[in-house]
C-alpha positions as CSV (number, residue, x, y, z in Angstrom):
1,M,0.1,0.1,0.1
2,Y,1.1,3.5,-0.7
3,F,-0.2,6.7,1.1
4,T,-0.5,10.5,0.4
5,H,-0.4,12.5,3.5
6,I,-0.6,16.1,4.7
7,L,1.1,17.0,7.9
8,K,0.4,20.4,9.6
9,S,3.1,22.3,11.5
10,L,2.0,23.5,14.9
11,K,4.9,25.9,14.7
12,D,4.0,27.9,11.6
13,K,0.5,26.2,10.9
14,K,1.6,25.6,7.4
15,Y,1.1,22.3,5.5
16,Y,3.5,19.6,4.0
17,Y,2.3,17.1,1.2
18,G,4.1,13.9,0.8
19,S,3.8,10.2,-0.4
20,T,5.2,7.1,1.0
21,S,4.9,3.2,1.2
22,H,5.7,3.3,5.0
23,L,3.6,6.0,6.7
24,G,4.6,5.1,10.1
25,N,8.4,5.2,9.5
26,R,8.0,8.4,7.4
27,L,6.2,10.0,10.3
28,T,9.0,9.1,12.6
29,Q,11.4,10.6,10.4
30,H,9.5,14.0,10.5
31,K,9.1,13.7,14.2
32,Y,12.9,13.4,14.9
33,G,14.0,16.0,12.3
34,K,15.2,13.6,9.7
35,V,13.4,15.4,6.7
36,K,15.2,18.6,5.6
37,S,11.8,20.4,4.6
38,T,10.1,19.9,7.9
39,K,13.0,19.7,10.3
40,N,12.7,23.5,11.4
41,R,8.8,23.3,11.3
42,R,8.4,20.8,14.2
43,P,6.2,19.8,15.9
44,L,4.0,18.3,13.1
45,I,0.7,16.4,13.4
46,L,-0.7,14.0,10.7
47,H,-3.6,16.1,9.4
48,Y,-4.8,14.1,6.4
49,T,-4.1,10.6,4.6
50,E,-5.3,8.8,1.7
51,Q,-4.5,5.2,0.7
52,F,-3.6,3.8,-2.7
53,N,-2.6,0.7,-4.3
54,T,0.3,2.0,-6.4
55,K,3.2,4.3,-5.8
56,Q,2.2,6.3,-9.0
57,E,-1.4,6.8,-7.9
58,A,0.1,8.2,-4.4
59,E,2.7,10.4,-6.2
60,N,-0.1,11.6,-8.6
61,R,-2.3,12.6,-5.7
62,E,0.5,14.4,-4.0
63,R,1.3,16.4,-7.0
64,F,-2.6,17.3,-7.4
65,F,-2.6,18.5,-3.6
66,K,0.5,20.7,-4.6
67,S,-1.4,22.4,-7.6
68,I,-3.9,25.2,-7.5
69,D,-6.7,22.8,-8.3
70,G,-5.7,20.5,-5.6
71,Y,-5.4,23.6,-3.0
72,N,-8.8,24.5,-4.0
73,W,-10.4,21.0,-3.7
74,L,-8.8,20.6,-0.3
75,K,-10.2,24.2,0.7
76,E,-13.5,23.1,-0.7
77,K,-13.9,19.9,1.3
78,K,-12.6,21.7,4.3
79,I,-9.6,19.4,4.7
80,I,-7.3,22.6,4.9
């Protein structure tokens, strides 16, 4: 299984969008500052996640979330 996830920084209230095959391990990496893009934005919480059968589907969804259409969809659904 593959996951697309949104993390929210409790420090700056901004969101991080990512995808992974091992959600638990990836969250641990974020928690302990092992991810460059979120290291200085800790603490982080898991805000939203979706599950997919393929890596490509998860990566496509991550790209969508990062697009203006994805941003608007997330706002419309009151996810962010």
